[in-house]
ChimeraX commands (.cxc) that place a marker at each C-alpha (Angstrom):
marker #1 position 0.00,0.00,0.00 radius 0.5
marker #1 position 2.82,2.38,0.88 radius 0.5
marker #1 position 4.51,1.63,-2.44 radius 0.5
marker #1 position 1.29,2.41,-4.27 radius 0.5
marker #1 position 0.90,5.78,-2.49 radius 0.5
marker #1 position 4.55,6.60,-3.17 radius 0.5
marker #1 position 4.14,5.86,-6.88 radius 0.5
marker #1 position 0.90,7.86,-7.00 radius 0.5
marker #1 position 2.49,10.92,-5.34 radius 0.5
marker #1 position 5.48,10.66,-7.67 radius 0.5
marker #1 position 3.25,10.53,-10.74 radius 0.5
marker #1 position 1.25,13.55,-9.55 radius 0.5
marker #1 position 4.49,15.46,-8.95 radius 0.5
marker #1 position 5.80,14.66,-12.45 radius 0.5
marker #1 position 2.46,15.66,-13.96 radius 0.5
marker #1 position 2.49,18.98,-12.09 radius 0.5
marker #1 position 6.03,19.82,-13.23 radius 0.5
marker #1 position 5.18,18.87,-16.81 radius 0.5
marker #1 position 2.00,20.99,-16.79 radius 0.5
marker #1 position 3.92,23.96,-15.38 radius 0.5
marker #1 position 6.54,23.67,-18.13 radius 0.5
marker #1 position 3.81,23.47,-20.78 radius 0.5
marker #1 position 2.09,26.55,-19.32 radius 0.5
marker #1 position 5.36,28.49,-19.46 radius 0.5
marker #1 position 5.95,27.40,-23.06 radius 0.5
marker #1 position 2.42,28.45,-24.01 radius 0.5
marker #1 position 2.88,31.83,-22.29 radius 0.5
marker #1 position 6.19,32.37,-24.10 radius 0.5
marker #1 position 4.54,31.50,-27.42 radius 0.5
marker #1 position 1.78,34.06,-26.80 radius 0.5
marker #1 position 4.35,36.77,-26.07 radius 0.5
marker #1 position 6.37,36.13,-29.21 radius 0.5
marker #1 position 6.02,38.95,-31.76 radius 0.5
marker #1 position 6.41,36.56,-34.70 radius 0.5
marker #1 position 4.73,33.15,-35.11 radius 0.5
marker #1 position 7.12,30.22,-34.82 radius 0.5
marker #1 position 6.32,29.06,-38.35 radius 0.5
marker #1 position 7.55,32.41,-39.71 radius 0.5
marker #1 position 10.84,32.41,-37.83 radius 0.5
marker #1 position 14.16,30.76,-38.67 radius 0.5
marker #1 position 17.91,31.35,-38.28 radius 0.5
marker #1 position 17.94,33.00,-41.71 radius 0.5
marker #1 position 15.13,35.41,-40.76 radius 0.5
marker #1 position 17.01,36.22,-37.54 radius 0.5
marker #1 position 20.13,37.20,-39.49 radius 0.5
marker #1 position 18.09,39.11,-42.07 radius 0.5
marker #1 position 16.52,41.18,-39.29 radius 0.5
marker #1 position 20.00,41.81,-37.90 radius 0.5
marker #1 position 21.19,43.11,-41.26 radius 0.5
marker #1 position 18.18,45.39,-41.48 radius 0.5
marker #1 position 18.89,46.74,-37.99 radius 0.5
marker #1 position 22.47,47.58,-38.92 radius 0.5
marker #1 position 21.38,49.29,-42.13 radius 0.5
marker #1 position 18.38,51.16,-40.70 radius 0.5
marker #1 position 19.39,51.91,-37.10 radius 0.5
marker #1 position 23.16,51.47,-36.93 radius 0.5
marker #1 position 25.65,49.27,-35.15 radius 0.5
marker #1 position 24.49,50.28,-31.69 radius 0.5
marker #1 position 20.87,49.30,-32.29 radius 0.5
marker #1 position 21.46,46.22,-30.17 radius 0.5
marker #1 position 22.60,48.27,-27.20 radius 0.5
marker #1 position 19.79,50.81,-27.57 radius 0.5
marker #1 position 17.29,48.03,-28.39 radius 0.5
marker #1 position 16.08,50.00,-31.40 radius 0.5
marker #1 position 16.61,46.79,-33.34 radius 0.5
marker #1 position 13.76,45.26,-31.35 radius 0.5
marker #1 position 11.63,48.29,-32.23 radius 0.5
marker #1 position 12.25,47.70,-35.93 radius 0.5
marker #1 position 11.16,44.11,-35.43 radius 0.5
marker #1 position 7.93,45.38,-33.87 radius 0.5
marker #1 position 7.28,47.59,-36.90 radius 0.5
marker #1 position 7.87,44.74,-39.36 radius 0.5
marker #1 position 5.64,42.45,-37.30 radius 0.5
marker #1 position 2.87,45.04,-37.31 radius 0.5
marker #1 position 3.28,45.62,-41.05 radius 0.5
marker #1 position 3.03,41.87,-41.63 radius 0.5
marker #1 position -0.19,41.69,-39.65 radius 0.5
marker #1 position -1.70,44.74,-41.35 radius 0.5
marker #1 position -0.89,43.41,-44.82 radius 0.5
marker #1 position -1.64,39.75,-44.00 radius 0.5
marker #1 position 1.80,38.67,-45.21 radius 0.5
marker #1 position 4.71,36.77,-43.70 radius 0.5
marker #1 position 7.10,38.62,-41.41 radius 0.5
marker #1 position 10.02,38.20,-43.83 radius 0.5
marker #1 position 7.91,39.51,-46.72 radius 0.5
marker #1 position 6.96,42.64,-44.79 radius 0.5
marker #1 position 10.56,43.22,-43.75 radius 0.5
marker #1 position 11.92,42.86,-47.27 radius 0.5
marker #1 position 9.26,45.22,-48.63 radius 0.5
marker #1 position 9.82,47.82,-45.93 radius 0.5
marker #1 position 13.54,47.89,-45.18 radius 0.5
marker #1 position 15.42,49.96,-47.74 radius 0.5
marker #1 position 18.77,48.72,-46.41 radius 0.5
marker #1 position 18.19,45.11,-47.43 radius 0.5
marker #1 position 16.15,45.63,-50.58 radius 0.5
marker #1 position 17.68,44.40,-53.79 radius 0.5
marker #1 position 17.11,46.29,-57.05 radius 0.5
marker #1 position 17.52,44.01,-60.06 radius 0.5
marker #1 position 19.23,41.49,-57.78 radius 0.5
marker #1 position 21.84,43.99,-56.55 radius 0.5
marker #1 position 21.97,44.72,-52.81 radius 0.5
marker #1 position 22.61,48.40,-52.10 radius 0.5
marker #1 position 25.12,47.64,-49.36 radius 0.5
marker #1 position 27.06,44.51,-50.42 radius 0.5
marker #1 position 28.84,44.01,-47.09 radius 0.5
marker #1 position 25.45,43.87,-45.29 radius 0.5
marker #1 position 24.65,40.75,-47.27 radius 0.5
marker #1 position 27.87,39.26,-45.91 radius 0.5
marker #1 position 26.83,39.46,-42.25 radius 0.5
marker #1 position 26.18,35.98,-40.85 radius 0.5
marker #1 position 25.45,34.36,-37.51 radius 0.5
marker #1 position 28.99,32.96,-37.25 radius 0.5
marker #1 position 30.40,36.46,-36.87 radius 0.5
marker #1 position 33.04,36.09,-39.55 radius 0.5
marker #1 position 34.29,39.16,-41.38 radius 0.5
marker #1 position 31.80,39.91,-44.19 radius 0.5
marker #1 position 32.94,39.83,-47.76 radius 0.5
marker #1 position 33.28,43.31,-49.27 radius 0.5
marker #1 position 33.91,44.70,-45.78 radius 0.5
marker #1 position 35.38,48.26,-46.03 radius 0.5
marker #1 position 39.17,48.16,-45.69 radius 0.5
marker #1 position 39.26,51.26,-43.51 radius 0.5
marker #1 position 37.07,49.67,-40.81 radius 0.5
marker #1 position 38.24,47.09,-38.27 radius 0.5
marker #1 position 35.92,44.10,-38.14 radius 0.5
marker #1 position 37.26,43.25,-34.67 radius 0.5
marker #1 position 35.53,46.43,-33.42 radius 0.5
marker #1 position 32.21,45.68,-35.11 radius 0.5
marker #1 position 32.02,41.92,-34.41 radius 0.5
marker #1 position 30.86,42.34,-30.76 radius 0.5
marker #1 position 28.31,44.92,-31.87 radius 0.5
marker #1 position 26.93,42.45,-34.40 radius 0.5
marker #1 position 26.71,39.77,-31.71 radius 0.5
marker #1 position 24.88,42.20,-29.42 radius 0.5
marker #1 position 22.36,42.90,-32.17 radius 0.5
marker #1 position 21.69,39.18,-32.63 radius 0.5
marker #1 position 21.38,38.73,-28.85 radius 0.5
marker #1 position 18.85,41.58,-28.74 radius 0.5
marker #1 position 16.88,39.92,-31.54 radius 0.5
marker #1 position 16.83,36.65,-29.58 radius 0.5
marker #1 position 15.51,38.44,-26.49 radius 0.5
marker #1 position 12.92,40.26,-28.59 radius 0.5
marker #1 position 11.72,37.06,-30.25 radius 0.5
marker #1 position 11.28,35.45,-26.81 radius 0.5
marker #1 position 9.03,38.37,-25.85 radius 0.5
marker #1 position 11.45,39.73,-23.26 radius 0.5
marker #1 position 11.74,43.31,-24.59 radius 0.5
marker #1 position 8.67,45.53,-24.09 radius 0.5
marker #1 position 7.57,47.68,-27.02 radius 0.5
marker #1 position 8.37,51.29,-26.01 radius 0.5
marker #1 position 6.18,52.77,-28.78 radius 0.5
marker #1 position 3.22,50.38,-29.11 radius 0.5
marker #1 position 1.20,52.70,-31.39 radius 0.5
marker #1 position 3.98,52.96,-34.01 radius 0.5
marker #1 position 3.41,51.24,-37.35 radius 0.5
marker #1 position 5.99,53.14,-39.43 radius 0.5
marker #1 position 9.48,54.51,-38.99 radius 0.5
marker #1 position 11.82,56.66,-41.03 radius 0.5
marker #1 position 15.03,58.68,-40.95 radius 0.5
marker #1 position 15.57,62.34,-41.73 radius 0.5
marker #1 position 15.33,61.72,-45.47 radius 0.5
marker #1 position 11.79,60.38,-44.98 radius 0.5
marker #1 position 10.46,63.57,-43.35 radius 0.5
marker #1 position 8.97,65.13,-46.54 radius 0.5
marker #1 position 6.91,62.04,-47.31 radius 0.5
marker #1 position 5.93,60.94,-43.81 radius 0.5
marker #1 position 5.33,64.29,-42.18 radius 0.5
marker #1 position 4.66,66.86,-44.90 radius 0.5
marker #1 position 2.68,64.83,-47.41 radius 0.5
marker #1 position 1.18,61.92,-45.49 radius 0.5
marker #1 position 0.88,63.93,-42.25 radius 0.5
marker #1 position 1.42,60.86,-40.10 radius 0.5
marker #1 position 1.53,61.63,-36.41 radius 0.5
marker #1 position 5.06,61.53,-35.03 radius 0.5
marker #1 position 5.29,59.63,-31.74 radius 0.5
marker #1 position 7.54,60.08,-28.73 radius 0.5
marker #1 position 10.57,57.77,-28.86 radius 0.5
marker #1 position 13.64,57.04,-26.73 radius 0.5
marker #1 position 16.24,59.77,-27.18 radius 0.5
marker #1 position 18.92,57.31,-28.34 radius 0.5
marker #1 position 16.82,55.93,-31.20 radius 0.5
marker #1 position 18.09,56.96,-34.62 radius 0.5
marker #1 position 14.76,56.91,-36.47 radius 0.5
marker #1 position 11.46,58.73,-36.14 radius 0.5
marker #1 position 8.35,56.66,-35.41 radius 0.5
marker #1 position 4.81,57.27,-36.60 radius 0.5
marker #1 position 1.22,56.19,-36.20 radius 0.5
marker #1 position -0.14,56.31,-39.74 radius 0.5
marker #1 position -3.70,55.92,-38.46 radius 0.5
marker #1 position -3.56,59.35,-36.80 radius 0.5
marker #1 position -2.94,62.59,-38.66 radius 0.5
marker #1 position -0.92,65.61,-37.58 radius 0.5
marker #1 position -3.25,68.55,-36.97 radius 0.5
marker #1 position -0.84,71.18,-35.60 radius 0.5
marker #1 position 0.61,74.35,-37.15 radius 0.5
marker #1 position 2.02,74.28,-40.72 radius 0.5
marker #1 position 5.24,72.29,-40.89 radius 0.5
marker #1 position 8.63,73.46,-42.12 radius 0.5
marker #1 position 11.36,71.34,-43.69 radius 0.5
marker #1 position 12.30,69.83,-40.33 radius 0.5
marker #1 position 8.84,68.37,-39.86 radius 0.5
marker #1 position 7.16,67.83,-36.54 radius 0.5
marker #1 position 8.80,68.73,-33.26 radius 0.5
marker #1 position 10.86,65.97,-31.66 radius 0.5
marker #1 position 9.25,64.19,-28.70 radius 0.5
marker #1 position 11.23,61.94,-26.34 radius 0.5
marker #1 position 10.23,59.30,-23.83 radius 0.5
marker #1 position 13.28,59.94,-21.64 radius 0.5
marker link #1:1,2 radius 0.2
marker link #1:2,3 radius 0.2
marker link #1:3,4 radius 0.2
marker link #1:4,5 radius 0.2
marker link #1:5,6 radius 0.2
marker link #1:6,7 radius 0.2
marker link #1:7,8 radius 0.2
marker link #1:8,9 radius 0.2
marker link #1:9,10 radius 0.2
marker link #1:10,11 radius 0.2
marker link #1:11,12 radius 0.2
marker link #1:12,13 radius 0.2
marker link #1:13,14 radius 0.2
marker link #1:14,15 radius 0.2
marker link #1:15,16 radius 0.2
marker link #1:16,17 radius 0.2
marker link #1:17,18 radius 0.2
marker link #1:18,19 radius 0.2
marker link #1:19,20 radius 0.2
marker link #1:20,21 radius 0.2
marker link #1:21,22 radius 0.2
marker link #1:22,23 radius 0.2
marker link #1:23,24 radius 0.2
marker link #1:24,25 radius 0.2
marker link #1:25,26 radius 0.2
marker link #1:26,27 radius 0.2
marker link #1:27,28 radius 0.2
marker link #1:28,29 radius 0.2
marker link #1:29,30 radius 0.2
marker link #1:30,31 radius 0.2
marker link #1:31,32 radius 0.2
marker link #1:32,33 radius 0.2
marker link #1:33,34 radius 0.2
marker link #1:34,35 radius 0.2
marker link #1:35,36 radius 0.2
marker link #1:36,37 radius 0.2
marker link #1:37,38 radius 0.2
marker link #1:38,39 radius 0.2
marker link #1:39,40 radius 0.2
marker link #1:40,41 radius 0.2
marker link #1:41,42 radius 0.2
marker link #1:42,43 radius 0.2
marker link #1:43,44 radius 0.2
marker link #1:44,45 radius 0.2
marker link #1:45,46 radius 0.2
marker link #1:46,47 radius 0.2
marker link #1:47,48 radius 0.2
marker link #1:48,49 radius 0.2
marker link #1:49,50 radius 0.2
marker link #1:50,51 radius 0.2
marker link #1:51,52 radius 0.2
marker link #1:52,53 radius 0.2
marker link #1:53,54 radius 0.2
marker link #1:54,55 radius 0.2
marker link #1:55,56 radius 0.2
marker link #1:56,57 radius 0.2
marker link #1:57,58 radius 0.2
marker link #1:58,59 radius 0.2
marker link #1:59,60 radius 0.2
marker link #1:60,61 radius 0.2
marker link #1:61,62 radius 0.2
marker link #1:62,63 radius 0.2
marker link #1:63,64 radius 0.2
marker link #1:64,65 radius 0.2
marker link #1:65,66 radius 0.2
marker link #1:66,67 radius 0.2
marker link #1:67,68 radius 0.2
marker link #1:68,69 radius 0.2
marker link #1:69,70 radius 0.2
marker link #1:70,71 radius 0.2
marker link #1:71,72 radius 0.2
marker link #1:72,73 radius 0.2
marker link #1:73,74 radius 0.2
marker link #1:74,75 radius 0.2
marker link #1:75,76 radius 0.2
marker link #1:76,77 radius 0.2
marker link #1:77,78 radius 0.2
marker link #1:78,79 radius 0.2
marker link #1:79,80 radius 0.2
marker link #1:80,81 radius 0.2
marker link #1:81,82 radius 0.2
marker link #1:82,83 radius 0.2
marker link #1:83,84 radius 0.2
marker link #1:84,85 radius 0.2
marker link #1:85,86 radius 0.2
marker link #1:86,87 radius 0.2
marker link #1:87,88 radius 0.2
marker link #1:88,89 radius 0.2
marker link #1:89,90 radius 0.2
marker link #1:90,91 radius 0.2
marker link #1:91,92 radius 0.2
marker link #1:92,93 radius 0.2
marker link #1:93,94 radius 0.2
marker link #1:94,95 radius 0.2
marker link #1:95,96 radius 0.2
marker link #1:96,97 radius 0.2
marker link #1:97,98 radius 0.2
marker link #1:98,99 radius 0.2
marker link #1:99,100 radius 0.2
marker link #1:100,101 radius 0.2
marker link #1:101,102 radius 0.2
marker link #1:102,103 radius 0.2
marker link #1:103,104 radius 0.2
marker link #1:104,105 radius 0.2
marker link #1:105,106 radius 0.2
marker link #1:106,107 radius 0.2
marker link #1:107,108 radius 0.2
marker link #1:108,109 radius 0.2
marker link #1:109,110 radius 0.2
marker link #1:110,111 radius 0.2
marker link #1:111,112 radius 0.2
marker link #1:112,113 radius 0.2
marker link #1:113,114 radius 0.2
marker link #1:114,115 radius 0.2
marker link #1:115,116 radius 0.2
marker link #1:116,117 radius 0.2
marker link #1:117,118 radius 0.2
marker link #1:118,119 radius 0.2
marker link #1:119,120 radius 0.2
marker link #1:120,121 radius 0.2
marker link #1:121,122 radius 0.2
marker link #1:122,123 radius 0.2
marker link #1:123,124 radius 0.2
marker link #1:124,125 radius 0.2
marker link #1:125,126 radius 0.2
marker link #1:126,127 radius 0.2
marker link #1:127,128 radius 0.2
marker link #1:128,129 radius 0.2
marker link #1:129,130 radius 0.2
marker link #1:130,131 radius 0.2
marker link #1:131,132 radius 0.2
marker link #1:132,133 radius 0.2
marker link #1:133,134 radius 0.2
marker link #1:134,135 radius 0.2
marker link #1:135,136 radius 0.2
marker link #1:136,137 radius 0.2
marker link #1:137,138 radius 0.2
marker link #1:138,139 radius 0.2
marker link #1:139,140 radius 0.2
marker link #1:140,141 radius 0.2
marker link #1:141,142 radius 0.2
marker link #1:142,143 radius 0.2
marker link #1:143,144 radius 0.2
marker link #1:144,145 radius 0.2
marker link #1:145,146 radius 0.2
marker link #1:146,147 radius 0.2
marker link #1:147,148 radius 0.2
marker link #1:148,149 radius 0.2
marker link #1:149,150 radius 0.2
marker link #1:150,151 radius 0.2
marker link #1:151,152 radius 0.2
marker link #1:152,153 radius 0.2
marker link #1:153,154 radius 0.2
marker link #1:154,155 radius 0.2
marker link #1:155,156 radius 0.2
marker link #1:156,157 radius 0.2
marker link #1:157,158 radius 0.2
marker link #1:158,159 radius 0.2
marker link #1:159,160 radius 0.2
marker link #1:160,161 radius 0.2
marker link #1:161,162 radius 0.2
marker link #1:162,163 radius 0.2
marker link #1:163,164 radius 0.2
marker link #1:164,165 radius 0.2
marker link #1:165,166 radius 0.2
marker link #1:166,167 radius 0.2
marker link #1:167,168 radius 0.2
marker link #1:168,169 radius 0.2
marker link #1:169,170 radius 0.2
marker link #1:170,171 radius 0.2
marker link #1:171,172 radius 0.2
marker link #1:172,173 radius 0.2
marker link #1:173,174 radius 0.2
marker link #1:174,175 radius 0.2
marker link #1:175,176 radius 0.2
marker link #1:176,177 radius 0.2
marker link #1:177,178 radius 0.2
marker link #1:178,179 radius 0.2
marker link #1:179,180 radius 0.2
marker link #1:180,181 radius 0.2
marker link #1:181,182 radius 0.2
marker link #1:182,183 radius 0.2
marker link #1:183,184 radius 0.2
marker link #1:184,185 radius 0.2
marker link #1:185,186 radius 0.2
marker link #1:186,187 radius 0.2
marker link #1:187,188 radius 0.2
marker link #1:188,189 radius 0.2
marker link #1:189,190 radius 0.2
marker link #1:190,191 radius 0.2
marker link #1:191,192 radius 0.2
marker link #1:192,193 radius 0.2
marker link #1:193,194 radius 0.2
marker link #1:194,195 radius 0.2
marker link #1:195,196 radius 0.2
marker link #1:196,197 radius 0.2
marker link #1:197,198 radius 0.2
marker link #1:198,199 radius 0.2
marker link #1:199,200 radius 0.2
marker link #1:200,201 radius 0.2
marker link #1:201,202 radius 0.2
marker link #1:202,203 radius 0.2
marker link #1:203,204 radius 0.2
marker link #1:204,205 radius 0.2
marker link #1:205,206 radius 0.2
marker link #1:206,207 radius 0.2
marker link #1:207,208 radius 0.2
view
């Protein structure tokens, strides 16, 4: 009888631990910004290349790379397309015109961290390798749902060159962003209704 009770308690304990692990996995899946069937090591690296091209080498440290991922994920949902499709359509840095990538060395960035082909001779890869690793680490944390979205209403972003289109013509509402982010972020569903805009566009607004 004692052996039976011992086995029963042991089985209940194993079941409880297993259920807890399954609950945690389910919770992690719900928090992921991209469905598992749309994610792969290649997509991870492609997002990293886009982050370097659109937000710079320190976008891992500032976590702006995660913000770009949020924008691509939102674009994918709005357009009912795969995450990779939305990213390739949106990110100028990784677009290819007639099969030619605008920044050849970006295409040479890989998960193994080796020096990219066509890397500029005047730049030391040993300086940029840890920055590349930090970007990939940030992407991993973002995909696991560990990095909160600091600008949840944003569905578009752009640099200074995008001001005429985004702010003067489209009149998208510029949103407050962390001061160390390189890009401007917008909610295209809301329109700017303030005073007439000059060449610099809407006034900067920071979260910090």
